[in-house]
N, C-alpha and C positions, 0 to 999 in steps of 0.2 A: 504494499500500498504506500502509495507516495504522499507523504506528511509536507513536502516543501524544506528549504534548505533554512536551516538555523538562520535569525538573524545576527548581524553583524555583530551587535553589541553582546547578543548572547556567546558568538564564537570569541570574543575577547575575553568576556568573562569564565568561559570554560577555561581557555589558556591560562590565565591565569590563576584559577583555581588550580588546575593539575598542575601548573610550574611549581606553585607554591608546596604543593604536596609532593612533586617529585624531588625537589632540591630540599628537602629536610636533611641536614647532615648532623645526624647525633652526634657523632664522633668529635665533632667542631665543639656542640654544645655541649657534650660532657667535660672535655678541657675546660671549655669556660666558665661552666659553672663550678668547676673546682678552683679557678683562677679567682672567681669573686670573694670564695673563702677566703683565701691568700690576703685578699685585700682588705678584709675584715679584722685582720689580726693587730693585736695589740702588743706593747714590748718591745725587744731588742728583735729585730727581722733578722732572719738568716740571709746570707750571701746570695743563693739562687732565689731569693724574692722575686716572682716575676711582675706584679703591678709597679714598676718603677717610680710612680709619683707618690708611692706610701714610703714613709720613713718611721725610724723608731719613734712609740709614744707611750706613755705612762709610765716610763722607767720607774718611777717610785711608787708605784702604786702599793697600798698594804701600808708603808712608812706611818701610816696615821695611828697604826696597829701594831706597831715595832713588829711587822711580817710583811716576809718579799711575796707579792701578790701580782708582779709583773708578770705578761703572758696574756694567755686565752683570747678571746673575740669579743669584739662591740658587736650587739646584734643586728644592729640595723642601721640607719642613718644617723644615729647619733653617737656619742662616745662614753655610755656606761656598758659597763661590763654586768651582767645578770644571768645568776647562777642558773636557773632553771630553761630557760631556754638554752645556753650555751651546753647545758648538759644532754638536752633532748637532740641538739645538732650533732653531739658527739656520739648517741646513742645510734640515731639514724644512719650516721655513716660508716660506723662501723658494723650494721647490720646491712648495708651495699656492699664493704668489705667481706665479710664473711658469704654471703648470699652470692655474691656477683664478682666472685675474686679470679675467678679464669677469663671470664669478661671484662674484668678492669685490667688483666694484665693484657690483655690480647689489644688493648685498645691503646696500651702503653701507659695508662693511668694510675694504676695498683699502687704504685710509691708515692705518689702525690695524694692518694688519698691516705694512705698510713700517715705520712707525714702531717696533714689535717687533722687527723686523729690524734695524734701524739702532741700536736700543739696544747689540743683541748686538754688531754690528760696529763700534761705536763705541768699544767696551771693546776687539775685538779689535786693532784699528790700536794704542790703546796698548800692549796686551801683547805686540806683537810689534816685536821693536827689534834692529837688525841680524841677529846668528845666536842670538837668546835669543826665547824664547817663555815669558813667564808663564802658569803652569797651573792657579796654586792660590792662594786668599788665604783664608784663615784656619786654624785647628787643629781640627779634628774631634774630637779627643779631648777637647780642654776644652769646647768648644763643644756637645758630647752630655752635657757633664754639667752644664748651665745650660739652662733652658727660660726665657728672656728674649726678649723682641722686638728685632728687628735694630736699631731705633731705640736700644735702650740697651745693648746688648751690651757688654762690658768684656774677654770673652775675646781673648788674641792674635789678630790678623790676620797669622801667619806666610804669607810668601811661598814659593812653589816655582816652578823653572822648570824648564826643558830646553834644553839648548846641544848644542854639538861633543862637549862632554864627558860630558854627561848626556840620550843620548838617548830621546825618545819617539814614535816615527813615528806612533803611534796619533792623539795629539793634534796634533801637527802636522800629519799628514794629513786627520784631521776638520775642522781648522781651515779648510785650504786650503779644502776642500770646500764651508765655510761661505762664506769669504770670494766665494769663484770663483761660487757659486750668487748670491749677494748681488748683484755685480756684474752679473748678467743683467737682476735687477731693476731696478737703479737708473739703468743705463745709458740709458734713453729719455727720461730728464727732470735727470738732474746725472749728466755724463758724466765729470767731473773726478771724483767721489766713486767710481765706478763704476770707473775707471782706478786710483785709491789701491788700491781692494781686489784687483784681479786682479792689480797686482804685488806684493803682499802674499802671496795664493794662490799666485804663482808662486814665489817665495823659498819659502814654507811646506812648497810639494812636496819643492822642492830639499832642504832641511834633511829631510825624511821620509826622502827616497831615499839622501842620502849619508851619515847617521849613522843605519843602523839599528839601531833597538832598543827594546824596550817598556820603557814606564817604569811603576813601580810604586808611586810616591809616591802615587798617589792611591786605593792600597789602605787597608782591605779593602773600600773604598764602591765606586769604580769600575776595580776592575781590568778589563784587557782581556785574557778569556780565548780570544776568538778570535785573538788576535795581530794585527799592523798589517798584514796582507796586504789586507785587506777596505777599509782605510782608502785606502792607495795606490792601489787600483783606482778606488775611489769619487770619490778628490780628482783622478785622472788623466781621467777621465769627466766632470767637471762643469768641469773646465779645458779640455778640448776643445769641450765646448758651449759656454763661453762663448766662445773664442778660436777654435775651428775651425783653431788649428795642428795640423802632421801630427804633431810629435813626439808630442804627447799620443794620438794615435790608434795611432801605432806602439808606444806603452808600452804599450795596450791590448792591440794584437795581440801582442807579443813579449815582454814582460815581465811584465804583469800575472798575478798568481796567482787564479785563482779555483774556487769551489767550489759543489756543490750543497748549499742549505741550508732549512731550513724557517721560520724565524723571520728578522724585520728589527727590529733594536733599536738602542741606543745605542752596542753594543756589535759588533754584525755585520750589515754594511753590504753584503755580495755580493747578495743579491736587488735591493735599489735600484739597484747601479749595473747589473745583469744588465737589468733592465727598462727602462733609460734605454738601452742600448745594443741593446737591441732593437728599438727604434723607427729605430736608424740600419739598423739587418737588414731590417724592414722599408721600409724606403725604398732599398732596393738593393744594398746592402753586405753579399753573401750570406758573406763570410768568417766573418761575425759570429755565424755560425749555433749554435756552441756554447755564447753566452752567451744566444742565443735560448731555446733547447732547457735551458739551467740557469732562466730565469725562468720558463719553463711548467711545471719541477719543482717550483719554490715553490708555483705554483698548485696543482698536482696534490696535495702535500703536505698543503693546508689547506684545499681545500675537500671539504666530508663525502661528496658524490656520487660523487667519484673512487676510482679502485680501489686508488689509491696514497695514499690518506688517510692520515695519522700522526701529525697535531697532535691533540693531548686535547681536548675540550669538556667543559665544566659539560653537565647534564641538558637547561638551556635552552639550549645550543646557542654560548655564548662559548668563545671561545679561552681556554684554559688552560695556560701552557708550566709556570709556575712560581710559587710563592706570590710577594709581595711586588713591587709596581708591574706587577703583571700585565695592568694595562689597557694598557701599552705595545705589547703585542704585539698586542692587538686594535686599538689604533688603526694601527698600524703596518701590518698586514696588510688593513686597510681600507683605507689611502691607497694599498699598491703594487695592491690588486684595483681600486679605482678608477682610477688613472691607466692600468693595462692593459688594464681595460677601453676607455678612450679611443682608445689606440693600436691595439687589437685593429678598433674601431670604425670607425677612420680607414682601416684598410687592408683591411678584410673579410678579419678574418684570424680563426682560431679557437685553442684550445689542445687540445690532444689529449693525453688520461689513459690509455692502452692501448685500450680500445675505447669510451672514452665522449668527447664532446666538449663544449667549452665554450664560447660565445662572449661577446661584451662584455654582453650582459643577465645573465647566469649570472654572472660575476664581479660586476658592480655590486649584482646583489639580495645577492650573499655579504657585500659591503661594506657594504649599508645594515641587514642584518640585524645584524651587527656591532654597527654604532654605535646600531641602537635597542634592544640588549640594554642598552649602557651607559646611555643615555637613559630607562628604563623600563619598555620592553617585553620582561619578563623576567620568571620564575616567580615574583620576590619582588615583584613589580608595584613595583617602586622603582627610583628613580635613581641612577646613581654619581656624578652632576653635583650639586655642591652649589649650590643654590638655583634649581634647574630641575628641573621635572616634578612628579610623585606620590611623597612621602614620601622627599625629597632628605634625604642626609646632612647631620648638623649637628655633628661633633663631627672633624672633620678634623685629622690629626694636622701640627698646625702654631702652630710658635710665636707669629707675629705676630697670627693669627686667634682664638687662644685666649684672650689677655690683653689687659683691657679697654684701651681708649684712653684717655690721661691717668696710668693708672696706671705709677708708675718703677719699672718691675722691675729697675732696676739694684742699688735700693737693698736688696733681696731676696738673701739668700746664696743660693749654687747648689742646695743639697738642699731648701731649702724654696721655691724656684721650683717643683720638683714638686709639693710640697703644696699649694700654692696654686691653680695653674693645671694640671698636665698629669694629676692623678690624681683632678679632678673629675668626676663624670657628669653634665654639664649642657652645654647646647650653646654653642658657641664664641660669645661675644660678638662678634666681628666677622664677616659672613659672608666665608667665601673664594668670592666668586663664580664658578662658571665652574670649578671644578679638578673634574677627573676624580679621583676617589681609586684607591686599590689595587684594589679590586674585590673580587668573592666568590672563594672558593677552589674548588675541583675539583667539590664538590657544590651549588654555588650558595648557598652559607651565608654572610652577611656580618654582622659585627658593627659596627657604628657607636659605637666606642669610641674614643678620643683613643689611648690608649696601646695599642691592637692594631694597630701600624703597618703589617702587611702588608695589610689590610683599607681604612685610611683615609688613610695617606699618600700626598699627589699630588707630580705631578713635572713639570717643565717640559713634557718629552720626549712625554707622554702628551698632551700639548694641542694642542702643535704639529703632532703626525702627524694629529691628527682634523680640523684647520682647514680643510683642502682639501675634504675629503668633505664637511665638514658645508656649505660654500658649495654645492656640487654638488647635495646632496639639496636645499638650500635654495630652489635655482632651477630645477630639471628636475623633470617628473614622472618617477617612478620607480616602478614595479610595486613 
């Protein structure tokens, strides 16, 4: 049947859409995603540091508390070091290195990922002392009043901690998970370092359990709305994976409090723990079926074809839970879908959502779509990763990237710093290569403006969750 030729507009649109889809270079995106994490490093930078516009910063961190807390990561576009999101960044980066070791090795990025993990764990080893964990360096109220490079900041580097008298089970639990997961990464080639990490992980888990309480010192920026039960479950799961000691499995069976959820983020770890435990169910421990069912529920809540789908998406199909760093939910879902698809394929399993079944291929297709939407295969025809793909953003909400190298921003008073560098509608002078920004709103609208942080602020935990999926996509043929 003759239906006529497509219009010139349709031809152009199809060519553009297919061109974008055909040229998504996952390996390049992977490399750049890791470079962004390097740009977020605090402390004395190593000689092989790739973002050349960054320099040493915050070398005296911890001095106010008579401890050395130099190092670690700035979480986003400001100059504060927050323990909870930093630990989650390390845990998810370590998970990528464990699950996708061969893929990362094939892309040439495994060592860079390991170095990124160690940058975090070296800091946590310094931050964890006896029955104390230092959880924040920097005063956000003062920091947010100044728009200066981290190399030049003069705002107070206030130190906050948790201990027996000031509990913080979320942060202690997440840091325990990070150290336990990282110990698995280092064990094959540095057993002594892995043992140090694991010993700290055990102590931090005990601290989180024995002195239960929510720490609100990182509010309003990193308040744990979900409470600490997910971090305790998450930490116990990683400790069991790292040690195979029965007390951690007993904790999972008898003490862990779990919940059915539809998101995975720095604040909410249930789904991640459930998927890890599901592997144990597939391997024969049928007493863990409830956790496997909850992992399935996470899948059913997110995959659009499911009768139980409840997570909203943009018109283009991108997950959208809330404005402000929404892309963390995109990369988080992609990571969990990718890893669960591996487990399903390995054990020939499927996820049942009422009358529909989804196998590993369905799950990986969903993960791939979410990553593709971030990288440019979307209705806006633009990438949300700086320095990657078509029409990439240029005004990341980021102090270091927006101030020219060689400018002594410390000589500019705080109000004028916003006039000089924050409010100027021009591209950043320093490319924040690989940063996945906050992304579009629920209607796929995106404003590449530095001052609209809900769209343009990057976060370490957005990128850390993307690393494993990008490595898999870069090395495997996935339709």
